[in-house]
C-alpha atoms as one frame of an Amber mdcrd trajectory, in Angstrom:
protein
 -63.283  -6.168   2.616 -62.396  -2.548   2.471 -65.287  -1.835   5.436 -64.299
  -4.584   7.557 -60.554  -3.823   7.574 -61.344  -0.156   8.607 -63.496  -1.424
  11.081 -61.050  -3.567  12.397 -58.842  -0.559  11.926 -60.553   1.635  14.371
 -60.953  -1.101  16.921 -57.487  -1.220  17.402 -56.748   2.622  17.841 -59.382
   2.625  20.326 -58.353  -0.335  22.286 -54.525   1.282  22.331 -55.918   4.621
  23.472 -57.760   3.154  26.067 -55.050   1.058  27.658 -52.474   3.501  27.292
 -55.025   6.107  29.272 -55.242   3.354  31.747 -51.689   3.113  32.374 -50.988
   6.568  32.503 -53.539   7.141  35.333 -51.857   3.836  37.209 -48.499   5.022
  36.520 -46.597   5.962  39.798 -45.708   9.058  40.591 -42.160  10.273  40.769
 -40.938  11.176  43.940 -37.488  11.715  46.098 -36.890   8.926  48.293 -34.325
   7.764  50.883 -32.597   5.004  52.229 -30.348   3.806  55.297 -26.864   2.316
  54.685 -25.280   0.263  58.403 -21.747  -0.001  58.380 -19.704  -1.687  60.853
 -21.595  -3.586  62.646 -24.514  -6.314  62.195 -21.871  -8.152  60.218 -21.317
  -5.419  57.904 -18.104  -3.777  56.670 -17.591  -0.267  55.649 -17.404   1.367
  52.575 -15.106   4.484  53.927 -11.839   5.650  52.905  -8.787   6.679  54.783
  -6.246   9.355  54.420  -3.464  10.974  56.663  -3.102  14.770  56.124   0.574
  15.080  57.276   2.030  13.267  54.534   4.821  11.830  56.990   2.731   9.293
  58.445   1.830  10.593  61.448  -1.091   8.302  61.632  -2.264   5.075  61.443
  -5.634   3.347  60.705  -7.440   0.335  61.648 -10.636  -1.770  60.926 -12.193
  -4.549  62.119 -16.195  -5.288  61.057 -16.860  -9.110  60.360 -18.911  -9.348
  63.694 -20.534  -7.676  66.330 -18.019  -8.107  69.205 -15.376  -5.912  68.980
 -16.326  -4.216  65.879 -14.190  -0.823  65.195 -13.128   1.356  63.010 -10.327
   3.280  64.364  -7.435   6.211  63.727  -4.151   6.313  65.939  -1.280   8.259
  66.677   2.078   7.156  65.841   4.654   7.162  69.133   7.168   9.747  69.653
   7.422  13.442  67.860   4.974  15.992  67.237   2.110  16.399  64.338   1.707
  20.194  63.505  -1.787  21.903  64.183  -4.496  21.203  61.996  -3.068  17.867
  60.746  -5.296  15.054  60.757  -6.199  11.520  59.914  -9.958  11.191  58.950
 -12.362   7.895  57.920 -14.327   9.415  54.828 -17.855   7.974  54.014 -19.045
   9.643  50.740 -22.424   9.916  49.188 -23.075   8.587  45.485 -23.663  11.318
  43.170 -27.402  12.503  43.130 -27.170  11.959  46.129 -26.555  13.374  49.779
 -26.627  12.034  53.598 -29.377  13.161  55.835 -28.774  11.745  59.275 -26.090
   9.976  61.217 -25.960   8.071  64.438 -24.103   5.073  65.617 -21.349   4.669
  68.390 -18.091   6.710  69.487 -14.928   6.207  71.985 -11.736   7.462  71.899
  -8.283   8.278  74.036  -7.230  11.682  73.714  -3.940  13.624  74.984  -1.719
  17.085  74.121  -4.399  18.679  71.984  -5.717  15.570  70.199  -9.632  15.683
  69.593 -11.561  13.198  67.671 -14.255  15.564  65.591 -17.246  13.873  63.632
 -18.450  16.087  60.989 -19.988  16.339  57.220 -17.688  17.498  54.261 -19.759
  20.224  53.021 -20.693  21.386  49.394 -17.878  23.502  49.359 -15.253  21.105
  49.793 -14.883  22.234  53.759 -15.606  20.356  57.026 -18.378  21.252  59.142
 -18.233  19.259  62.703 -21.220  17.915  64.543 -19.502  15.997  67.384 -16.089
  16.810  68.819 -14.156  15.982  72.224 -10.633  16.285  73.544 -10.635  13.954
  76.525 -10.236   9.915  76.810 -14.108   8.233  76.968 -13.243   4.785  76.551
 -17.195   3.871  77.249 -18.584   3.658  74.232 -21.313   6.227  73.668 -23.913
   6.774  70.925 -25.122   9.837  69.141 -27.714  10.679  66.607 -26.955  13.641
  64.404 -29.593  15.400  61.831 -28.072  17.727  59.160 -29.890  20.457  58.311
 -28.941  20.405  55.047 -28.235  16.843  53.284 -24.049  16.756  52.731 -22.161
  15.093  50.160 -20.222  13.286  52.921 -19.316  12.383  56.779 -15.899  12.179
  58.344 -14.588  10.782  61.421 -10.967  12.515  61.776  -8.105  12.234  64.960
  -6.491  15.912  64.815  -4.223  18.541  66.584  -6.745  20.673  67.232  -4.328
  23.796  67.472  -3.401  26.344  65.622  -0.878  25.730  62.584   1.862  27.336
  64.078   1.912  24.910  67.531   1.983  21.648  67.717   0.926  18.408  69.451
   2.900  15.723  71.262   2.294  12.338  70.265   4.670  10.482  73.042   1.047
   9.325  74.555  -0.953   7.702  71.981  -4.174   9.245  71.146  -6.729   7.530
  69.171 -10.566   7.893  68.369 -13.163   4.927  67.328 -16.616   4.272  65.908
 -18.693   1.885  65.070 -22.752   0.819  64.148 -23.230   3.493  61.878 -26.091
   4.271  59.909 -26.972   7.003  57.266 -29.563   7.911  56.302 -29.051   9.164
  52.278 -31.712  11.157  50.530 -31.771  10.035  46.838 -33.388  12.844  45.333
 -33.197  11.066  41.418 -35.519   8.769  39.678 -34.051   5.934  37.664 -34.230
   6.046  34.045 -35.831   2.689  32.176 -34.630   1.724  28.905 -36.305   1.222
  25.948 -37.632  -2.063  25.368 -36.799  -3.452  22.624 -36.801  -7.336  20.772
 -39.768  -9.408  20.268 -42.471  -7.988  21.534 -41.793  -4.115  20.743 -40.745
  -4.604  17.490 -43.999  -3.987  15.911 -46.585  -6.498  14.012 -48.603  -9.215
  15.626 -46.975 -10.886  17.838 -47.803 -14.613  19.681 -46.367 -17.178  22.132
 -43.346 -16.367  24.034 -41.897 -13.231  23.528 -39.042 -11.234  24.752 -38.165
  -7.892  26.085 -35.078  -6.670  26.631 -34.266  -3.622  28.317 -31.623  -1.346
  30.089 -32.087   0.699  33.433 -29.451   3.765  34.960 -30.052   5.579  37.853
 -27.821   8.389  39.589 -27.786   7.572  43.627 -28.455   4.383  45.370 -28.884
   3.030  42.011 -31.129   0.248  40.439 -32.619  -2.328  42.247 -35.509  -3.765
  40.495 -37.097  -3.632  37.348 -40.965  -4.393  36.259 -42.551  -5.588  32.989
 -46.357  -4.419  32.483 -48.551  -5.498  29.575 -51.918  -3.842  30.378 -51.267
  -2.802  33.785 -50.323  -6.376  35.010 -46.405  -7.264  35.933 -45.456  -9.919
  33.649 -41.798  -9.749  34.256 -39.930  -8.666  37.475 -36.189  -8.267  37.638
 -34.168  -7.840  41.181 -31.186  -6.684  41.054 -27.832  -7.629  43.072 -27.590
  -4.806  45.541 -25.105  -5.088  48.736 -27.833  -4.736  51.725 -29.087  -6.714
  55.148 -31.926  -7.117  57.008 -31.225  -5.196  59.870 -34.054  -4.234  63.200
 -36.720  -5.225  60.240 -35.953  -3.396  57.594 -33.512  -3.607  54.568 -30.455
  -1.574  54.867 -27.696  -0.856  52.220 -24.132  -2.184  53.359 -22.663   0.026
  50.768 -23.029   3.935  50.191 -24.157   3.016  46.420 -25.642  -0.123  46.882
 -27.206  -1.263  43.718 -25.709  -0.850  40.046 -26.192   2.476  38.094 -26.714
   0.817  34.828 -28.450  -2.752  34.589 -29.525  -4.928  31.792 -31.942  -7.960
  31.360 -34.427  -9.819  29.194 -37.386 -11.370  30.014 -40.047 -13.712  28.567
 -43.372 -12.485  28.389 -46.062 -15.691  27.638 -48.749 -13.623  25.647 -51.370
 -16.607  25.827 -52.450 -15.375  28.995 -54.047 -12.125  27.059 -56.464 -11.986
  24.687 -56.247 -11.384  21.042 -55.999  -7.549  19.855 -54.350  -4.160  21.151
 -52.412  -4.064  24.473 -50.145  -1.791  25.941 -46.736  -2.647  27.398 -44.561
  -0.519  29.488 -41.651  -0.707  31.819 -40.639   0.596  35.298 -37.900   0.890
  37.202 -37.261   1.061  41.187 -33.639   2.500  42.667 -33.175   1.337  46.175
 -34.478   4.367  47.347 -38.154   3.797  46.199 -37.892   6.247  43.602 -39.800
   4.712  40.526 -40.554   5.743  36.773 -41.955   4.341  34.355 -41.588   4.221
  30.382 -44.469   5.788  28.214 -46.982   2.542  27.106 -45.831   1.319  23.771
 -48.764  -0.338  21.727 -48.056  -3.867  21.025 -50.593  -6.668  19.181 -51.199
 -10.047  20.647 -52.826 -13.145  18.632 -52.737 -16.401  19.480 -55.584 -17.953
  17.671 -55.865 -19.757  14.502 -58.266 -18.305  12.149 -61.614 -20.724  11.417
 -62.278 -22.691   8.157 -62.633 -20.247   5.069 -65.562 -19.659   4.139 -67.494
 -20.872   0.886 -64.465 -22.398  -0.670 -65.271 -22.462  -4.595 -63.591 -23.629
  -7.389 -63.913 -21.393 -10.173 -66.081 -23.120 -13.351 -67.608 -25.670 -10.757
 -66.098 -28.894  -9.374 -67.137 -31.394 -12.677 -64.511 -32.741 -14.939 -62.616
 -30.814 -17.076 -60.016 -31.068 -19.598 -58.333 -27.555 -19.442 -55.076 -28.088
 -16.550 -55.970 -24.808 -14.693 -57.483 -24.676 -11.492 -58.766 -21.350  -9.520
 -60.644 -21.117  -6.421 -61.763 -18.354  -4.173 -63.458 -17.922  -0.511 -64.338
 -15.899   2.191 -62.238 -15.298   5.148 -63.971 -15.297   8.389 -64.592 -12.194
  10.765 -61.028 -11.946  12.617 -62.847  -9.551  15.458 -60.000  -7.700  17.052
 -57.552 -10.685  16.393 -55.102 -10.352  13.098 -56.131  -9.971   9.456 -55.733
 -13.197   7.403 -51.994 -12.789   5.969 -51.900 -16.300   3.898 -53.260 -19.718
   2.976 -51.609 -23.054   3.655 -52.616 -26.024   0.674 -51.544 -29.027  -0.274
 -53.005 -31.270  -3.488 -53.155 -35.053  -2.852 -54.247 -37.464  -5.456 -54.176
 -40.888  -6.507 -50.485 -43.225  -6.580 -50.036 -41.084  -3.000 -49.372 -38.375
  -4.815 -48.688 -35.231  -2.414 -47.523 -31.416  -3.462 -46.155 -30.899   0.065
 -47.329 -28.169   1.971 -47.337 -24.730   0.420 -48.197 -21.216   1.370 -49.451
 -18.391  -0.500 -49.179 -15.199   1.536 -51.086 -11.856   1.104 -53.079  -9.441
   3.369 -56.904 -10.645   3.414 -56.064 -13.195   0.798 -58.890 -14.467  -0.447
 -57.897 -16.515  -3.419 -55.251 -19.319  -5.279 -54.724 -19.534  -8.899 -53.679
 -21.194 -11.354 -52.817 -24.593  -9.662 -52.379 -27.257 -12.424 -52.105 -31.339
 -11.494 -49.336 -33.472 -12.856 -51.742 -36.037 -14.561 -55.392 -37.062 -15.229
 -57.421 -38.040 -12.034 -59.239 -37.306  -8.717 -57.496 -35.346  -6.811 -58.034
 -32.841  -3.645 -57.113 -29.295  -2.378 -56.763 -29.104   0.899 -56.923 -25.343
   2.380 -56.264 -23.791   5.916 -55.560 -20.148   6.646 -53.136 -18.112   8.618
 -53.556 -15.123   9.838 -50.420 -12.382  10.706 -49.246 -13.569  13.409 -48.393
 -16.955  11.845 -51.229 -18.691  13.291 -52.892 -21.539  11.560 -54.748 -25.182
  11.980 -54.193 -27.840   9.577 -57.415 -29.191  11.806 -59.946 -26.302  10.152
 -58.507 -26.939   6.648 -61.587 -27.405   3.937 -61.280 -29.816   0.724 -62.364
 -29.716  -2.546 -62.507 -31.836  -5.404 -60.405 -31.327  -8.462 -60.834 -33.526
 -11.633 -58.546 -33.495 -14.599 -59.248 -35.315 -17.829 -57.307 -33.749 -20.573
 -57.166 -37.434 -22.581 -59.273 -38.029 -25.600 -61.332 -41.127 -25.281 -60.608
 -44.396 -26.706 -62.494 -45.154 -30.106 -62.776 -47.940 -32.706 -65.601 -50.062
 -34.635 -66.205 -53.078 -33.408 -65.475 -55.749 -35.837 -68.117 -56.943 -38.748
 -68.336 -60.361 -39.147 -68.820 -59.781 -43.255 -67.931 -56.725 -44.839 -68.910
 -57.793 -48.398 -72.447 -59.099 -49.521 -75.706 -58.766 -51.108 -76.523 -57.449
 -47.224 -75.203 -54.736 -45.069 -75.479 -55.847 -40.881 -78.569 -53.947 -39.449
 -76.097 -52.095 -36.824 -73.310 -50.791 -36.957 -70.873 -50.190 -33.618 -68.043
 -48.694 -31.861 -66.534 -49.005 -28.318 -65.779 -46.013 -26.516 -63.286 -46.073
 -23.790 -62.200 -43.631 -21.141 -61.006 -44.135 -17.480 -61.302 -40.926 -16.133
 -64.265 -38.734 -17.006 -65.983 -41.581 -18.583 -67.779 -41.649 -22.317 -70.612
 -38.991 -22.260 -72.056 -38.479 -25.655 -71.356 -39.870 -29.285 -72.528 -40.641
 -33.195 -71.722 -42.489 -36.234 -72.376 -41.169 -39.381 -71.601 -42.802 -42.798
 -71.486 -42.056 -46.733 -70.544 -43.648 -49.998 -67.264 -44.378 -50.666 -67.109
 -41.551 -53.447 -69.563 -38.695 -51.428 -68.223 -35.695 -49.944 -71.068 -35.316
 -46.936 -71.466 -37.720 -44.026 -75.304 -38.938 -43.580 -75.643 -39.186 -39.230
 -77.551 -42.628 -37.968 -79.690 -42.795 -35.133 -77.209 -43.534 -32.081 -77.311
 -44.488 -29.133 -74.572 -44.724 -26.078 -75.144 -48.079 -24.289 -72.862 -48.219
 -20.979 -71.034 -51.345 -20.724 -70.567 -53.291 -17.621 -67.033 -52.373 -17.064
 -66.226 -49.052 -15.471 -65.321 -46.220 -18.660 -66.666 -48.235 -21.026 -69.577
 -47.822 -23.246 -70.602 -49.044 -26.579 -72.286 -46.349 -29.732 -74.853 -48.712
 -31.241 -76.432 -47.102 -35.093 -79.163 -48.486 -36.657 -78.577 -48.718 -40.782
 -81.237 -47.589 -43.003 -82.975 -49.706 -45.326 -82.973 -49.455 -48.701 -79.532
 -48.696 -49.521 -78.461 -50.008 -52.540 -75.440 -51.946 -53.910 -72.026 -50.199
 -53.448 -68.804 -49.505 -50.736 -69.816 -47.581 -47.508 -67.612 -45.562 -45.164
 -68.042 -45.253 -41.511 -66.940 -42.781 -38.875 -67.662 -42.309 -35.226 -66.963
 -39.318 -33.212 -67.218 -39.767 -29.440 -66.784 -37.058 -26.563 -65.859 -37.326
 -22.630 -67.339 -36.133 -19.310 -64.707 -33.341 -19.626 -65.005 -32.251 -23.080
 -62.517 -34.246 -25.006 -63.610 -35.526 -28.311 -62.337 -38.152 -30.745 -63.058
 -39.319 -33.999 -62.440 -42.215 -35.948 -62.952 -44.120 -39.185 -60.977 -47.615
 -38.201 -61.801 -50.575 -36.255 -59.521 -51.522 -33.136 -57.065 -53.305 -35.846
 -56.453 -50.187 -37.662 -58.270 -51.042 -41.129 -60.989 -49.005 -42.756 -64.662
 -48.924 -41.536 -66.160 -49.794 -44.925 -68.731 -52.261 -46.132 -69.615 -53.586
 -49.362 -73.200 -54.308 -50.749 -73.129 -56.773 -53.541 -75.876 -57.154 -55.860
 -78.188 -60.188 -55.266 -77.125 -63.432 -56.783 -78.972 -64.147 -60.283 -80.937
 -67.785 -60.008 -80.888 -70.014 -62.444 -83.495 -69.620 -65.441 -86.462 -72.075
 -65.035 -87.773 -73.727 -68.048 -91.514 -72.597 -68.912 -94.012 -74.535 -67.952
 -95.178 -76.420 -70.919 -92.262 -75.451 -72.538 -90.697 -79.300 -72.976 -87.473
 -78.569 -71.743 -85.753 -80.501 -68.712 -84.854 -79.070 -65.795 -81.131 -78.057
 -64.791 -79.402 -81.002 -63.812 -78.205 -81.368 -59.867 -76.467 -78.827 -58.256
 -72.691 -79.126 -57.844 -70.997 -80.608 -54.408 -69.974 -78.101 -51.815 -66.631
 -76.729 -50.965 -65.080 -75.326 -47.932 -62.406 -72.936 -47.695 -60.001 -72.587
 -44.534 -57.369 -69.352 -43.962 -55.640 -67.514 -41.381 -52.278 -65.509 -40.877
 -49.490 -66.381 -39.058 -46.336 -64.055 -37.901 -44.047 -65.886 -35.042 -46.368
 -67.258 -32.973 -49.091 -65.376 -33.946 -52.077 -66.595 -35.710 -55.278 -66.281
 -36.786 -57.901 -64.528 -38.862 -56.428 -60.891 -37.451 -52.524 -60.586 -36.902
 -50.901 -57.415 -35.789 -47.308 -57.237 -36.516 -44.085 -54.716 -36.453 -43.191
 -52.443 -39.553 -41.244 -53.803 -42.274 -42.207 -57.957 -41.305 -43.328 -60.585
 -43.591 -46.351 -62.689 -43.151 -47.583 -66.174 -44.480 -51.008 -66.993 -45.630
 -52.218 -70.558 -45.453 -54.743 -72.695 -45.510 -57.119 -75.340 -47.004 -59.469
 -76.219 -49.167 -61.720 -79.431 -48.394 -64.906 -81.125 -49.952 -67.827 -81.627
 -48.062 -66.309 -85.222 -46.328 -63.821 -83.013 -44.927 -61.221 -84.545 -47.829
 -58.564 -82.267 -49.300 -59.173 -81.064 -52.760 -55.404 -81.266 -54.307 -54.226
 -79.467 -57.503 -56.790 -76.372 -57.076 -56.275 -72.572 -58.023 -57.063 -69.926
 -55.322 -57.327 -66.313 -56.058 -55.627 -64.091 -53.207 -56.414 -60.724 -52.998
 -55.137 -58.105 -50.942 -56.858 -54.703 -50.286 -54.653 -51.989 -48.681 -55.573
 -49.583 -45.777 -56.852 -46.767 -47.070 -54.040 -44.371 -47.422 -51.330 -46.876
 -48.913 -50.351 -45.962 -52.172 -50.337 -49.312 -53.874 -53.574 -50.505 -55.353
 -55.328 -54.199 -54.957 -52.968 -57.201 -55.494 -54.088 -60.620 -57.102 -52.010
 -63.659 -56.508 -52.469 -67.262 -57.343 -51.773 -70.055 -55.191 -52.748 -73.733
 -55.419 -53.416 -76.017 -52.994 -51.176 -79.325 -52.216 -51.931 -82.946 -52.177
 -54.233 -82.687 -49.139 -55.952 -79.486 -50.070 -53.492 -77.291 -48.452 -51.618
 -74.437 -49.705 -49.253 -71.526 -48.277 -48.068 -68.090 -49.235 -45.422 -65.640
 -48.333 -47.120 -62.082 -48.410 -45.255 -59.005 -49.482 -43.778 -56.447 -46.621
 -46.228 -53.593 -47.096 -49.127 -51.717 -44.924 -51.911 -52.679 -42.813 -54.610
 -54.647 -45.843 -57.369 -56.847 -46.026 -56.814 -60.614 -47.392 -59.203 -62.416
 -49.276 -58.903 -66.520 -50.614 -61.679 -67.212 -53.159 -61.721 -70.567 -55.057
 -63.755 -69.886 -58.282 -65.014 -73.867 -58.263 -64.366 -76.515 -60.924 -67.004
 -78.861 -62.907 -68.790 -80.934 -60.336 -67.605 -78.464 -57.324 -68.942 -75.485
 -55.993 -66.887 -72.312 -55.377 -65.867 -71.110 -51.687 -64.853 -67.676 -50.847
 -63.243 -67.193 -47.034 -63.954 -63.736 -45.331 -61.558 -61.249 -45.073 -58.288
 -61.543 -42.822 -57.304 -58.257 -41.875 -53.219 -57.805 -41.527 -52.591 -55.039
 -39.043 -48.694 -53.422 -39.326 -47.655 -51.277 -36.832 -46.594 -47.800 -37.776
 -42.593 -47.424 -37.061 -40.879 -44.130 -35.555 -37.227 -43.379 -33.309 -36.960
 -41.249 -30.480 -33.924 -39.692 -28.750 -33.845 -37.389 -26.027 -30.991 -34.619
 -24.774 -30.084 -34.157 -21.730 -30.352 -37.626 -20.252 -29.632 -36.186 -17.024
 -31.165 -33.305 -15.622 -33.108 -31.855 -12.326 -36.759 -30.997 -11.819 -37.711
 -27.862 -13.728 -35.646 -28.187 -16.725 -36.521 -29.075 -20.169 -35.599 -31.907
 -22.280 -35.318 -32.104 -26.101 -36.947 -34.798 -27.923 -36.650 -35.496 -31.515
 -37.425 -38.386 -34.266 -38.716 -39.760 -37.457 -41.801 -41.608 -38.206 -41.286
 -44.151 -41.429 -43.716 -44.365 -44.157 -43.033 -46.865 -46.337 -45.884 -47.285
 -49.029 -48.214 -44.594 -47.796 -48.034 -40.612 -47.895 -47.493 -38.797 -44.802
 -50.597 -36.962 -43.913 -50.939 -33.018 -45.206 -50.528 -31.797 -41.811 -47.661
 -34.003 -40.643 -48.095 -37.074 -38.759 -49.755 -37.300 -34.744 -46.919 -38.723
 -32.289 -47.693 -38.691 -29.079 -44.856 -38.585 -26.603 -45.651 -41.329 -23.738
 -43.991 -41.913 -20.073 -44.208 -45.727 -18.424 -46.020 -45.543 -14.947 -44.625
 -48.396 -13.243 -47.293 -48.592 -10.498 -49.826 -48.997 -12.984 -47.864 -50.927
 -15.359 -48.950 -48.451 -17.913 -48.160 -46.171 -20.977 -49.494 -42.829 -20.075
 -49.405 -39.564 -22.326 -47.031 -36.808 -22.189 -47.665 -35.184 -25.126 -48.563
 -34.828 -28.787 -47.150 -33.568 -31.429 -46.584 -33.505 -35.385 -43.569 -34.408
 -37.979 -43.018 -32.240 -40.506 -43.648 -33.560 -44.401 -40.034 -35.667 -44.397
 -41.443 -37.379 -41.280 -39.440 -35.452 -38.737 -40.722 -34.203 -35.139 -38.937
 -32.111 -32.436 -40.646 -31.609 -28.935 -39.761 -30.400 -25.212 -41.124 -31.455
 -22.036 -40.408 -29.857 -18.560 -40.869 -32.056 -15.938 -42.471 -30.657 -12.473
 -43.431 -32.117  -9.741 -40.323 -34.685  -9.197 -38.662 -35.170  -5.740 -35.995
 -37.329  -5.112 -34.452 -39.212  -8.110 -36.580 -40.737 -10.894 -35.700 -42.938
 -14.260 -38.209 -42.449 -16.647 -38.802 -44.062 -19.952 -40.334 -42.141 -22.647
 -41.419 -43.221 -26.335 -43.096 -42.124 -29.316 -45.933 -43.378 -30.969 -46.996
 -42.843 -34.001 -50.958 -42.756 -33.155 -53.521 -44.070 -35.862 -55.989 -41.505
 -37.489 -57.941 -41.147 -41.286 -56.068 -42.299 -44.315 -52.955 -43.418 -42.372
 -52.531 -46.818 -43.577 -51.293 -48.322 -39.941 -52.041 -49.220 -36.751 -50.427
 -47.320 -33.887 -46.505 -48.238 -33.723 -43.999 -47.301 -30.662 -40.239 -46.081
 -30.816 -37.704 -48.117 -28.995 -37.599 -46.406 -25.157 -35.129 -43.757 -23.688
 -34.444 -43.178 -20.132 -34.078 -39.518 -18.752 -32.984 -39.150 -14.693 -34.778
 -36.701 -13.351 -33.674 -35.158  -9.729 -35.528 -32.808  -7.598 -35.583 -31.754
  -4.087 -36.162 -34.467  -1.451 -39.955 -33.668  -0.808
């Protein structure tokens, strides 16, 4: 990428240099100019001042220039008295600073008596007066004049004066006056305007797009600033004409004031950069005064980009797109070639997933960014990352987004042995099976092992993983070996899902230990030897039938799950072959606790009632298997009820603080596991903290922890990705595990309120 950036830099530099060179060649030369000023004619007023040099009001003035008919600029003597020689009244027109008057034309007429004259001349650079026109007699007919000054002067005056020596005087008994009208001044303006530096958005540096502002301030001496232009690559993109005092006379614009335009002017133009290609350009500004003098700023390089980047190339998820059990996702991609346009400056991304999950719009910034690391998901499932690029001019198009799947499964598969009809007998079942369930990545592999009860090493059985009809479920089926001798055998199942999560169990779905007991084959009655003379044995005993079930509240059957500390009743009937109850018979009730319980095998007896029925209240305790046996009586064969499964749930408590918190804060959780009649595992009891998902109506795992040796546990959880306000129910579950004689049991839920920003 460094080579690419270097190439782009060279292209930008070459483009700016070329644009500047073209602009400099095309810039207008700064040459001196002239403009004309019209006064008191053509409906134009005057821009002059009047003065009386006598200091004693010997003269007066009158001017009316509202229309051509009767327009005039006059000076009068006041009737009576005298005025000293050299004293005068005058109208004076002054060129603006930096300019001078090169020519004057107009019309004059007058009435003059006793040494009074009308003189029109230049106020020179030394402060003196140089007459150009002079009359001493009365001429009321209007006459035109046109006078070219050999050297332009700063002012023009029209004087009515006593043209005698200072020691003499002129009589004012007869009124004298002078008049002019229809004056045209040619002003020489030798200075060019000064355009101010461009400012605001477009010239502020960096990449620009869309409408951009350009501010400026122009100054000028002489006629003032008439208009300014903003140029991009030599093309006019902005023109501002300032308010100037002017009138269209004889097909040309003439000023109506000696300085017609402002000497300082500021404005702002908006440049639509969308009309220009992406890449480097040159910006300049030129100002022109009323005399036509122009000057331009040295061009400024600007960078324009109005087009969003193309899609990212080769978006890849590190580690592949398969299921994973670690909640960490890293992405890399290759940026498209931007050519002369702006480099990539960021990447927009959002993650969407099940149940309407949306992470919201996010921006990862960075020059030429091409990776996005450490993204996480709120819970297991299949999600999608949507990624599109933004350049350094802030152009971006969500329509160019590329999608890539994200698959997270950090929940171990569910695993439990399937029930076996007879767990004790002279023959073992030909197959052992366990159900594997995983709602996300699905079951992937597994095996089943066995060992004799007192052995240490597990022996692997030939095992197959067979999919079930329901998605996310499969059966591990293992074939039992031939020739196993009498004894008790325990079994263990191991399974893995598609994300690599593993689970192991030695228990059935009801929480009882998966163990089978093979008894020795029954010994048949001895038969008399042939020819021995012994008579054969008497006829066989009458058959009996034994029924039994467990009951707790509304739950009853051969397998019952009850809460921690609940009392259960065993009931049933003993019948003969005809279905009649057998009364007064003694039955033996054997309770075998699940593996890990402190208590041993417990044996009780119960006697059948008048109709063969019996009932026995079982003591409170852990999970166990209960067998009912009738040994038989003379003439009656014995009967045995296959083991009944009493599954007792574990118990736990849960507390939380605080009950109200914000997204990003942590809740502290603590509680205790109750362990009546069972020692806690050496590593502590396994506890799962779960939350209730309202949409799915399921409890989902949040975290897993272990208790200490006294059963107490502590944990913290930080809430993320929650917007708005959510009330979240949490509970603690004492999980099933080897040598723990209880089924999974949950605490009472606690509720915390989490408040986040509105998404």
